[in-house]
C-alpha positions as CSV (number, residue, x, y, z in Angstrom):
1,M,-5.6,-24.8,-2.5
2,H,-2.4,-25.7,-0.7
3,E,-1.9,-25.1,2.8
4,I,-1.1,-22.0,4.1
5,N,1.7,-21.6,6.4
6,K,1.4,-20.6,10.4
7,A,2.6,-16.7,10.2
8,T,-0.2,-16.5,7.4
9,A,-3.6,-18.2,9.3
10,E,-2.1,-15.7,12.2
11,L,-2.6,-12.7,9.5
12,Q,-5.4,-13.7,7.9
13,E,-7.0,-13.6,11.9
14,E,-5.0,-10.2,12.0
15,M,-7.2,-8.7,9.3
16,A,-10.1,-10.0,10.1
17,R,-10.0,-8.3,13.9
18,R,-9.3,-5.3,12.4
19,I,-11.8,-5.2,10.5
20,A,-13.9,-5.7,13.3
21,L,-12.1,-3.0,15.4
22,N,-12.1,-0.2,12.8
23,P,-14.7,-0.9,10.1
24,G,-14.9,2.5,8.2
25,G,-10.8,2.4,8.3
26,T,-10.2,-1.0,6.1
27,R,-10.4,-2.7,3.1
28,R,-10.3,-6.5,1.5
29,I,-9.1,-6.1,-1.9
30,G,-7.9,-9.3,-4.0
31,N,-8.1,-12.6,-2.9
32,F,-6.0,-11.8,0.4
33,G,-5.2,-8.0,-0.1
34,F,-5.7,-5.2,2.9
35,I,-5.3,-1.8,3.5
36,E,-6.0,0.4,6.2
37,L,-5.4,4.3,7.4
38,E,-4.3,3.2,11.6
39,E,-3.5,7.4,11.9
40,T,-4.0,10.5,10.7
41,W,-1.6,13.5,12.5
42,G,-3.6,16.9,11.8
43,D,-6.4,18.0,9.2
44,E,-7.1,21.1,6.9
45,A,-7.0,23.7,10.2
46,T,-3.2,22.7,10.5
47,I,-2.8,23.2,7.3
48,I,-3.8,26.5,7.4
49,N,-3.0,27.7,10.5
50,T,0.2,26.7,9.4
51,A,0.5,29.0,6.2
52,R,-1.3,31.6,8.3
53,I,1.8,31.9,10.9
54,S,3.4,34.8,9.7
55,T,0.3,36.9,9.1
56,T,-2.0,35.8,12.0
57,N,-1.9,34.8,15.4
58,Q,-5.4,33.7,15.4
59,R,-6.1,30.1,15.3
60,L,-8.8,27.6,14.2
61,Q,-9.0,24.2,16.4
62,N,-10.7,22.3,13.2
63,G,-11.7,21.7,10.0
64,H,-15.5,22.0,11.7
65,D,-14.8,25.7,12.6
66,F,-13.4,26.4,8.6
67,S,-15.6,29.6,6.9
68,E,-16.4,30.1,3.8
69,R,-13.2,32.1,3.2
70,D,-11.1,29.6,4.6
71,R,-12.3,27.6,2.8
72,A,-11.4,29.4,-0.3
73,L,-7.6,29.8,1.4
74,L,-7.8,25.6,0.8
75,Y,-8.6,26.0,-2.3
76,Q,-6.0,28.1,-3.4
77,L,-2.4,26.8,-1.4
78,L,-3.7,24.1,-3.2
79,R,-4.3,24.7,-6.2
80,D,-1.3,27.6,-6.1
81,Q,0.9,24.7,-5.4
82,H,2.0,26.1,-1.7
83,G,3.6,23.0,-0.8
84,T,4.9,22.7,3.0
85,P,1.9,23.9,4.4
86,F,0.5,20.1,2.7
87,E,3.8,19.1,4.4
88,T,2.3,19.1,8.3
89,V,-0.9,16.9,7.9
90,Y,0.1,12.8,8.4
91,F,-0.9,9.5,7.7
92,R,-0.2,6.0,8.5
93,F,-1.7,3.5,6.1
94,R,-1.0,-0.4,6.9
95,F,-1.0,-2.8,3.5
96,I,-0.8,-5.8,2.8
97,A,-0.2,-6.3,-1.2
98,P,1.4,-8.2,-3.8
99,I,5.2,-7.8,-4.5
100,F,5.1,-6.4,-7.8
101,V,2.7,-3.9,-7.0
102,L,4.9,-2.3,-3.8
103,R,7.6,-1.9,-7.0
104,Q,5.5,0.6,-7.5
105,W,4.4,1.9,-5.0
106,V,7.6,2.3,-3.5
107,K,9.2,4.9,-6.0
108,H,6.4,7.9,-3.9
109,R,9.8,8.1,-2.4
110,I,8.7,11.1,-0.2
111,S,7.8,8.9,2.4
112,S,8.7,6.2,5.7
113,W,8.6,2.5,4.5
114,N,8.9,0.2,6.7
115,E,7.9,-3.8,5.4
116,F,8.0,-7.7,5.9
117,S,11.3,-9.2,5.4
118,M,12.1,-12.9,4.7
119,R,15.4,-12.9,6.1
120,Y,13.7,-13.1,9.5
121,R,10.5,-14.9,8.9
122,K,9.2,-17.2,6.6
123,P,7.0,-15.6,3.2
124,I,3.4,-14.8,3.5
125,S,2.2,-17.9,1.6
126,V,-0.3,-16.7,-0.4
127,A,0.0,-15.3,-4.1
128,Y,-1.7,-12.3,-6.1
129,V,-4.2,-14.5,-8.4
130,P,-6.1,-12.0,-11.1
131,D,-9.7,-11.7,-11.3
132,A,-11.7,-11.2,-13.5
133,A,-12.3,-7.8,-14.5
134,A,-7.7,-7.7,-13.7
135,C,-7.6,-10.2,-17.0
136,T,-9.9,-8.1,-19.5
137,V,-8.9,-5.4,-21.3
138,D,-12.8,-3.8,-22.8
139,G,-14.2,-6.5,-22.6
140,F,-11.9,-9.0,-23.9
141,A,-9.7,-11.6,-22.0
142,V,-6.7,-11.8,-21.8
143,L,-5.3,-15.2,-20.6
144,D,-8.4,-17.3,-20.1
145,E,-9.5,-19.9,-16.8
146,A,-6.9,-22.5,-17.7
147,A,-4.4,-20.2,-17.4
148,I,-5.1,-18.7,-13.9
149,T,-6.2,-22.5,-12.8
150,E,-2.0,-22.6,-14.1
151,Y,-1.1,-20.0,-12.5
152,E,-2.1,-20.7,-9.2
153,A,-1.0,-24.0,-9.1
154,L,2.1,-22.8,-9.6
155,M,2.7,-20.5,-7.2
156,A,1.2,-23.1,-4.3
157,Q,4.4,-25.6,-5.7
158,L,6.2,-22.8,-5.2
159,F,5.3,-22.0,-1.4
160,D,5.2,-25.9,-1.4
161,W,8.6,-26.9,-2.2
162,Y,9.9,-23.8,-0.1
163,E,8.6,-25.0,3.1
164,R,9.5,-28.5,2.2
165,Q,13.3,-27.3,1.2
166,Y,13.1,-24.7,4.6
167,S,12.2,-27.7,6.7
168,A,14.6,-30.3,5.1
169,A,17.0,-27.4,6.1
170,C,16.6,-26.9,9.9
171,S,16.2,-30.6,10.3
172,R,19.9,-30.7,8.9
173,I,20.8,-27.6,11.4
174,D,19.5,-29.4,14.5
175,L,21.0,-33.1,13.2
176,A,24.3,-31.2,13.1
177,R,24.3,-29.6,15.9
178,E,23.2,-32.7,17.9
179,R,26.2,-34.5,16.4
180,G,28.5,-31.5,18.0
181,K,29.5,-30.6,14.9
182,L,28.2,-26.9,15.3
183,G,27.9,-25.1,18.3
184,P,23.7,-24.9,20.0
185,K,22.1,-22.1,19.2
186,E,22.5,-18.4,21.4
187,G,19.8,-15.9,22.4
188,G,18.8,-13.7,19.5
189,R,18.7,-14.6,15.2
190,D,19.9,-17.8,14.3
191,P,22.3,-17.2,11.7
192,Y,22.3,-21.3,10.1
193,R,18.6,-20.3,9.3
194,G,18.6,-17.2,8.5
195,R,20.5,-17.8,5.6
196,A,18.1,-20.6,4.7
197,R,15.8,-18.8,4.4
198,E,17.6,-15.7,3.3
199,L,18.0,-18.2,0.2
200,L,15.3,-19.7,0.0
201,R,13.1,-16.3,-0.1
202,N,15.1,-16.2,-4.2
203,V,12.7,-18.9,-5.4
204,M,9.2,-16.6,-4.3
205,P,7.7,-14.8,-6.9
206,V,6.8,-11.3,-7.9
207,A,3.0,-12.4,-7.0
208,A,3.6,-13.5,-3.4
209,Y,2.4,-10.6,-0.1
210,S,4.2,-8.5,1.1
211,D,2.5,-6.8,4.1
212,V,4.0,-2.9,4.6
213,Y,3.4,-0.1,6.9
214,W,4.1,3.6,5.1
215,T,3.6,7.3,6.3
216,V,3.6,9.7,4.3
217,N,2.4,13.7,4.4
218,F,-0.7,15.3,2.4
219,R,1.5,16.8,-0.7
220,S,3.1,13.7,-0.7
221,L,-0.3,11.7,-0.6
222,M,-1.3,13.7,-3.3
223,N,0.5,13.1,-6.2
224,F,0.8,9.3,-4.9
225,F,-3.4,10.4,-5.7
226,K,-2.6,11.9,-8.8
227,L,-0.3,9.2,-10.8
228,R,-2.3,6.3,-9.2
229,R,-5.9,6.9,-9.3
230,K,-5.5,7.6,-13.0
231,K,-7.0,5.5,-15.7
232,D,-3.7,4.5,-17.4
233,A,-2.5,3.1,-13.7
234,Q,-1.9,-0.6,-13.1
235,Y,-5.3,-2.4,-12.6
236,E,-3.8,-3.8,-8.9
237,I,-2.0,-0.7,-8.2
238,R,-5.7,1.6,-9.2
239,E,-7.5,-0.7,-6.7
240,Y,-5.2,0.1,-3.7
241,A,-4.7,3.5,-4.4
242,D,-8.9,4.0,-5.2
243,A,-9.2,2.4,-1.2
244,A,-6.9,4.5,0.4
245,F,-8.9,7.5,-1.0
246,A,-11.7,6.3,0.0
247,L,-10.7,5.8,3.5
248,F,-8.9,9.0,3.5
249,A,-11.6,10.8,2.4
250,T,-14.0,9.4,5.3
251,R,-11.3,11.5,7.7
252,L,-10.7,14.7,6.3
253,P,-13.8,15.1,3.7
254,L,-13.0,18.8,3.6
255,L,-9.4,17.7,2.1
256,A,-10.6,15.3,-0.5
257,E,-12.7,16.9,-1.7
258,T,-10.6,20.0,-2.2
259,M,-8.0,18.0,-3.7
260,Q,-9.7,16.0,-6.6
261,R,-11.3,19.8,-7.4
262,V,-7.7,20.6,-7.4
263,I,-6.7,17.6,-9.5
264,D,-9.6,17.5,-12.1
265,E,-9.2,21.1,-12.8
266,S,-5.4,21.0,-13.6
267,A,-6.7,17.9,-16.0
268,S,-9.1,19.2,-17.8
269,A,-6.5,22.6,-18.5
270,A,-4.6,20.1,-19.6
271,A,-6.6,18.6,-22.2
272,D,-7.4,22.2,-23.8
273,T,-4.1,22.5,-23.5
274,V,-3.4,19.5,-25.5
275,Q,-6.5,20.4,-27.7
276,G,-5.8,23.7,-28.6
277,P,-8.6,26.4,-29.5
278,S,-9.7,24.9,-31.8
279,G,-10.6,22.3,-29.5
280,N,-8.8,19.6,-32.2
281,A,-5.1,18.1,-31.1
């Protein structure tokens, strides 16, 4: 196991602190992954009030005020894809995930995305390591223990190389300043060290972790859950999507239950269409 850098150690401490402060709103995933549902704006009542704005002045205060009629309307709106009322409820997640997971996640574009940058900071010096479940398909191990051991060694080698080269670059920059070849460092970002980080980050693998704030409305979040929690979604992003769903369902259980009902009914109807009336494809 290689030595992690200072920033990564601080991030470990931050994850532990957030888990202690918000145990019901956080999850650890894999060897270094993390997700937290930090904030929500609006609830099931927000959706119903938005939908009824043109027909009544009566307003629900929160989801606890729901009658059976209100529950039925929530289901009907979601089933019939009345999209805009569901864009009035927002969620802010923070997650730490491998870069290859981020590449899939960012394709869900109707959201706000703020990511840690290796232009300004050293990389998170931990790589995702597949566990036994990740390496297994239908009971068959596609990568054995020897391959995973070699994988981990290769990741460690890349992080160690970055640290050595960045340290050497900083030493060259400092020496050049001492000799008057470069001007003194002024306030703000050092352009020389910054350029070294920009170049050295090119060797970072997609297995390296990154840190993201993701703000998304419910309509887009439902689409994310619908696609990324399916059985044929890639294992790693499915782990994050399942964790995000569990946190969301704890916060807004009625909306989660209604959403899952609509998704299940849609999947069942699609399967019936494929099979045809005789039950044969």
